[in-house]
N, C-alpha and C positions, 0 to 999 in steps of 0.2 A: 253249741260250741261254734257252729259256722257263723253265727251272728257275731261272736267275739272276733273271729278271724277276719271277717269283713270290716268290722270296726277298726281293727289295727291296720289293715290294708289302706283304708280310707284316711286314717290319721297320718300314715307314712306319706301317702301321695300329697297331702296338704301341708306337710312340715316344711319349714324354711331350710335352706341349705342342701348340699348334695347328700344323696342316700349313702349310708355306710355300706360296706361289704355285707354285713349281716342283714341289713334292711333289704338289699338287692336279693340275697338269697331267700329271705322270708317272702318277698313279693313274687319271685320266680316260682317258688313252691306253691304259693297260694293261686297263681295262675295255672298250676298243674303241669308245669314244664320241667323236663329234665334239664340238666347242665347242657347237655348236647343240643336239645331243642332250642334252649336259650342262645347258645353260641351261633347256631345256625340262623336263627331269626335276626340276630344283631350283627351278623357277619363277623364274628369273632372266633378265635380258637377256643376249644374247651379249656385249654390251660389258662388262657387269659381270663375267662370267667371264673375259674378256680382262684386265680391270684386276686381278683376284685373281691370276690366273696370272703376271702380269708384275710382281707385288709392289706395285702402286699401292694396292690395298685389301686388308685382311686377310680371310681367309676367316671367315665367321660361325661361331659355335660349333655351330649347328644343321647347317649345311652340312658342317663338319668332322666331326661325329659321323655324319651320314647317309652321307657318302662311306666313312668307315671301316667302317660296317656293311656297305655294299654290297661292298667289297673283302673284308672279313672273311668274308662268306658264301661266297666263292669259295676262300679259302685256309685256312680254319680247320680244325683237327683237332677230333675230337670232345671232346677233353679241354680245349679252349679255353673261356674264360669271357667271354661277351659283355659282361658288367657291367664287367669290367676295361677292355676296350677303350673303352667309353663314358666312363670316368672320366679317360681320358689326355689329353683336349684341354684341360684346365684349366691345366696347368703350362707355364711359360716356360723350362724347362730346355733347355740345348742338346743337340743330338742329332748324333752322328757315327756313320756306318756304314762299316765296313771289311769287305771280303770277300776270301776268297782261294779259289782253285780247286785242287783235288787230283783229277786225273783228271776224272771227270764229276760231282763232287760240289762244292758250295759250302758255305762256312762263314763265320760272322761272325768278325771279328777286332777285338779291343779296341785 
């Protein structure tokens, strides 16, 4: 199951466009942070984090990129390019992720 969660985290980091509130919540929990930990680390109020995660406020560009970098540092392969990750938050393209399991391996499905 951990492999699936890591796969999803990596896919979210590499997606184009800003992270949604649900995606921010997923990545925060994947990092093992409480809402309070996240708020303190990003210099935000707990209420603001809650509003972002519930879709009432968009995540800021800075917070989007910082969260991606934090997750990227845990899932990146040596061949990954951090610059590519940092450029992804500017697009508003839709993102869909499909996965399928084969034995103990997970793969992306278009």
